[in-house]
N, C-alpha and C positions, 0 to 999 in steps of 0.2 A: 304423240310422244307414249310412249308404251312401258310399262312394269313400274307403274306409278308406285311408289311408296304411300300405304295407308296412312294417316296423319296419328291413328293408335299408336303404331309403332315408329313413329318418325324420331329422330335422334339427331338434333341441330348441333353442329361444333361450330365454334370460330376460335380466330387467333386473331389478337390486336397488338398492335405498337405499344409503347407504354403509356402513350397520350390517348391510349383507349381506341385508336381510328381501326375499325375493322381491317386486317389487311386479307384473311381469304377464310372461306365460309366450308362448311360439308354438310349434306344430309344424308342420310342415311337411315336404315333398317338399325333401331337398338337392337344389340347383342346382349342380351339378358344371361348373366353368366350362372349356371349351375352346376350340378357336378355330370350333368349329361352335356355342356357347350363341348363343342371339339378345342384341340387345340390350334387348330389353324383359326377359330373366333375370337379364343383368347388373346392370341398373339395379333389379331387384326386390332379388338377393341383397347388392346393395352397402347398400340402404335399410336391408332386417333388419339386417346387422352395426352400422349406423350409429342405429340404434333400440336393439337388443339385444348389450349387450355383453359376452356368455359364450354358452357353445352346447355340445353334446353330439351325439354321433350317427354317423350313416354318416361325418359325416367324420374322425372321432376313432379314433384307433388301435385295434384290440383290440375294436371296435365290434362286440357281440353275442357275443364270446369265451365259451364257455362256462366257460372256469375264470377270468374276469371277470366277478362278479355286477352289479358298479357298472357295467359298460357295457352294458346294457340299459336300455330305457325304466324298468324297475319300480328298477330302480337311479338311476337319473337322479332320478325321482321322491324315492325315498328321500333323495337328499343334499338335494334342494331342500326337503323337508317336517322334517326333523330335524335335519341339519347347519346350515340358512340360515335356515327357517321364513319364513313368509309376512308379509306387510305388514297383509294383512284376512283377516278368514274370508272374504269375497266373492272374495279373490283365490285363497285354498285351493281354492274349488269350481269357479272359472276354470279354474285349473291342470288341477284334475282332469278337466275337460270337454276339455282341450287336449288330453290323454294319451289320453284314449276315442277319438281320432280316429285312434288306431294300432291296426292290425289284430289287432295280437298280443297289445293291452292287455285284455281281457276283464275284468281286476282292476280297472281303472278305470273301465270301465261298470258293472260289479257294484256298486262305494263309490257311485256317481252315484245307482243303482236305490236303494240304501240308505237314502239323502236324502230320497227322495221318499216323504212322509209321507201323501199323499193315496190311494194305491193301496191 
């Protein structure tokens, strides 16, 4: 897997049904809005926030604080998996694939590898 996203700039967004079951997840680089932010990046960030109603990551206070285990990619995954749940099995695997895009998420890549029964 190439072009992994550094955890320090990760932005994890998700959409859920009214029952809180997670429907889809997007892991991307957080677009910081400054006066130098391009119009394209502004539009992309606005679209992400319209499409995904909840988020965590580098824009969250305490992100990657070693004293706050929930403020890590693994902590967010655990929240989504165990607190919210997923709307479908396919959604669970797709979520895991999104987290695997993060440089520090070896755990996600190991979990995906364990799902590959063809090896």
